C-alpha positions in Angstrom: -1.6 16.9 -6.8 -1.2 15.9 -3.3 0.2 12.5 -4.2 2.7 13.9 -6.6 3.7 16.6 -4.0 4.2 13.9 -1.4 6.6 11.9 -3.6 8.4 15.1 -4.8 9.0 16.3 -1.3 10.3 12.9 0.0 12.5 12.8 -3.1 14.1 16.2 -2.5 14.7 15.5 1.2 16.0 12.1 0.3 18.5 13.5 -2.3 19.6 16.3 0.2 20.4 13.8 2.8 22.2 11.5 0.5 25.0 13.8 -0.1 25.5 14.0 3.7 27.9 11.6 5.4 25.1 10.9 8.1 22.9 9.6 5.2 25.3 6.9 4.2 25.9 3.6 5.7 29.5 3.1 6.7 29.7 -0.3 5.0 28.0 0.7 2.0 28.4 4.4 0.9 26.0 4.0 -2.0 23.1 2.9 0.2 21.2 5.7 1.9 20.4 5.5 5.5 18.8 9.1 5.8 15.8 9.9 7.9 13.5 9.5 4.8 14.7 5.9 4.1 14.5 5.0 7.8 10.8 6.1 8.1 9.1 5.8 4.6 11.0 3.0 2.6 9.9 -0.4 2.5 10.8 -3.4 0.3 8.3 -4.9 -2.4 9.0 -8.3 -3.3 8.3 -9.5 -6.9 8.1 -13.3 -7.6 7.9 -14.3 -11.3 7.1 -18.1 -11.5 7.7 -20.1 -14.7 4.5 -22.1 -15.5 6.6 -25.0 -17.0 9.4 -25.7 -14.4 7.9 -23.5 -11.5 11.3 -21.8 -11.1 10.9 -18.5 -9.4 12.8 -15.4 -10.0 12.7 -12.9 -7.1 13.4 -9.2 -7.1 13.1 -6.7 -4.2 12.5 -3.0 -5.0 12.3 -0.1 -2.4 8.9 1.8 -2.2 7.6 4.9 -0.5 4.0 4.4 -1.1 1.6 1.5 -2.4 -0.7 2.7 -5.2 -4.0 0.6 -5.4 -6.5 0.1 -8.1 -10.2 0.8 -7.3 -13.5 -0.7 -8.5 -14.9 1.5 -11.2 -11.6 1.9 -13.0 -10.9 0.5 -16.4 -8.4 -1.9 -14.8 -10.3 -5.3 -14.3 -10.9 -5.4 -10.5 -10.6 -8.7 -8.6 -14.3 -9.4 -7.4 -14.6 -10.4 -3.8 -17.9 -12.2 -2.8 -19.6 -11.1 0.5 -18.5 -13.7 3.2 -15.3 -14.5 1.8 -12.1 -14.7 3.9 -11.1 -11.2 2.9 -14.0 -9.5 4.5 -13.0 -10.4 8.0 -9.3 -9.5 7.7 -8.4 -6.5 10.0 -11.9 -6.6 11.6 -13.4 -4.8 8.7 -17.2 -5.3 8.5 -18.2 -5.7 4.9 -21.4 -3.9 4.1 -22.8 -5.4 0.8 -21.3 -3.6 -2.2 -18.6 -1.8 0.0 -14.9 -2.1 -0.9 -12.4 -2.3 1.8 -8.6 -1.3 2.0 -8.1 -5.1 2.6 -9.9 -5.9 -0.6 -7.6 -3.5 -2.5 -4.4 -5.1 -0.8 -5.6 -8.5 -1.6 -5.9 -7.6 -5.3 -2.6 -6.0 -5.3 -0.9 -9.0 -3.8 -2.8 -11.6 -5.8 -0.9 -13.9 -8.4 -1.3 -12.4 -12.0 -1.0 -14.4 -15.0 1.2 -12.5 -17.5 -0.1 -14.3 -20.6 1.4 -15.5 -23.9 2.2 -11.9 -25.0 4.5 -11.3 -22.1 6.5 -14.4 -21.9 10.0 -14.2 -20.1 13.1 -16.1 -20.7 13.3 -18.7 -17.8 16.6 -19.4 -16.4 15.7 -22.9 -15.7 14.1 -23.9 -19.0 16.5 -21.6 -21.1 13.6 -20.5 -23.2 10.7 -18.2 -23.3 7.8 -19.3 -21.1 4.5 -18.2 -19.8 4.7 -17.0 -16.2 2.8 -15.6 -13.2 3.8 -12.5 -11.2 2.9 -11.9 -7.5 3.9 -8.8 -5.4 4.2 -9.2 -1.7 5.8 -7.1 1.2 9.4 -8.1 2.1 10.0 -5.2 4.4 7.5 -2.9 5.9 8.2 0.9 6.5 7.5 2.7 9.8 5.1 4.8 8.1 3.0 3.2 5.4 1.2 5.4 2.8 -1.6 3.9 0.6 -2.6 5.9 -2.5 -5.9 5.1 -3.7 -5.9 5.7 -7.6 -8.8 8.0 -7.8 -7.5 9.9 -10.9 -7.7 7.9 -14.2 -5.9 8.9 -17.2 -6.2 6.8 -20.3 -6.4 7.2 -24.1 -10.2 6.9 -24.0 -11.1 8.8 -20.7 -9.9 11.1 -18.0 -12.0 11.1 -14.9 -12.1 10.9 -11.1 -13.2 7.6 -9.4 -15.4 8.4 -6.3 -15.8 4.9 -5.1 -16.1 4.7 -1.4 -13.4 2.5 0.2 -13.8 1.6 3.9 -10.4 1.6 5.8 -9.8 0.4 9.3 -8.3 2.5 12.3 -5.9 -0.6 12.8 -4.3 -2.5 10.0 -2.6 -5.8 10.1 -0.3 -6.3 7.2 0.7 -9.9 8.0 -1.4 -11.6 5.3 0.3 -9.5 2.6 3.8 -10.4 3.7 6.3 -12.5 1.7 6.9 -14.6 4.7 3.1 -15.5 5.0 3.2 -16.4 1.2 6.1 -18.8 1.9 4.4 -20.4 4.9 1.3 -21.0 2.8 3.3 -22.5 0.0 5.0 -24.9 2.4 1.6 -25.9 3.9 2.6 -24.5 7.2 0.4 -21.4 7.3 -1.1 -21.1 10.7 0.1 -18.0 12.7 3.3 -16.6 11.4 5.7 -15.6 14.3 5.9 -12.2 13.2 2.2 -11.7 13.6 2.6 -12.4 17.4 4.0 -8.9 17.8 3.2 -5.5 16.6 5.8 -5.4 13.8 3.2 -5.8 11.1 0.5 -3.9 12.8 -0.4 -0.3 12.1 -2.6 2.5 13.2 -4.2 5.2 11.2 -2.9 8.7 11.8 -3.7 10.8 8.6 -6.1 10.8 5.6 -5.9 13.2 2.7 -9.2 13.8 0.8 -10.0 15.5 -2.5 -13.2 17.3 -3.1 -14.3 18.2 -6.7 -13.5 17.0 -10.2 -10.4 16.2 -12.2 -10.3 19.7 -13.6 -10.8 21.6 -10.4 -11.0 20.6 -6.8 -9.8 21.1 -3.2 -7.6 19.0 -0.8 -8.2 18.7 2.9 -6.8 16.3 5.5 -7.6 14.7 8.8 -4.8 14.2 11.2 -4.6 12.5 14.6 -3.0 14.4 17.5 -3.5 11.9 20.3 -5.0 8.4 20.4 -8.7 9.4 19.6 -8.3 13.0 19.0 -8.8 14.0 15.3 -8.6 17.3 13.5 -9.7 18.5 10.0 -7.3 20.6 8.1 -8.9 22.9 5.5 -6.3 25.4 4.4 -5.9 27.8 7.4 -9.1 26.4 9.1 -8.5 23.6 11.5 -11.6 22.3 13.4 -12.0 19.2 15.7 -13.2 16.0 13.9 -14.8 12.8 15.0 -13.5 9.3 14.2 -16.8 8.8 12.2 -15.9 11.9 10.1 -12.6 10.5 9.4 -13.9 6.8 8.4 -16.8 8.1 6.4 -14.5 10.3 4.3 -13.8 9.3 0.6 -9.9 8.8 1.2 -7.3 9.5 -1.3 -4.0 9.1 0.7 -4.0 7.0 3.9 -1.2 7.1 6.4 -0.5 4.4 9.0 2.3 4.1 11.4 3.6 1.1 13.2 1.8 0.4 16.5 5.0 0.4 18.5 4.9 4.2 18.0 1.6 4.4 19.6 0.8 7.2 21.9 -2.0 8.1 24.2 
């Protein structure tokens, strides 16, 4: 699988660099500062909020990619009605019935009620209480990879989800940042300072696609060489592609780089 291969390749390179003196930070030999971490590693913030005292427990974990649920999966998907706020984020035009990458990111970062069967021991209440969990981005990587979960494996079924997901050429991650969430909670959400520069803004530069079924299929990719020059890679055959070809493709892995790396 292309996604499994990506993670395995990054892991091998990361572990290889970790043993090198150049891969370690001088002040913290256990923390890797290799080229993989510098480019691909981001920080995912998880906030668990007690429903009684509203105390918040926060953890930040590293990530190399973000895996996003799709409509049509057995996982309940967060419905977005046409004309809602999510349909204008990142300039994505929302065709009726079309799911966008922004929709998937909004679902990924929405608060989730954990329920009575998953109570946590609250450090404030000193007892087990119901809570909500919310994921946001604490630190963004230079290269962001979004994995659309098209292959579903469960006890009842195994299948490929072919739902079309519209993804933009340019992506602003500001609404999904932990800093944006904090601004909203304090009632100060207008235009976060970090959205005034390109630090949270990304440009699409590669898309991996899968044709076929769960049992048999074929991977191809689109890659951008210059600003608007795209190529389709199909094994040893490389041909020119249009932006429309790229944006109309089904999408399995989406790669974006920070806009300060933009090239002509």
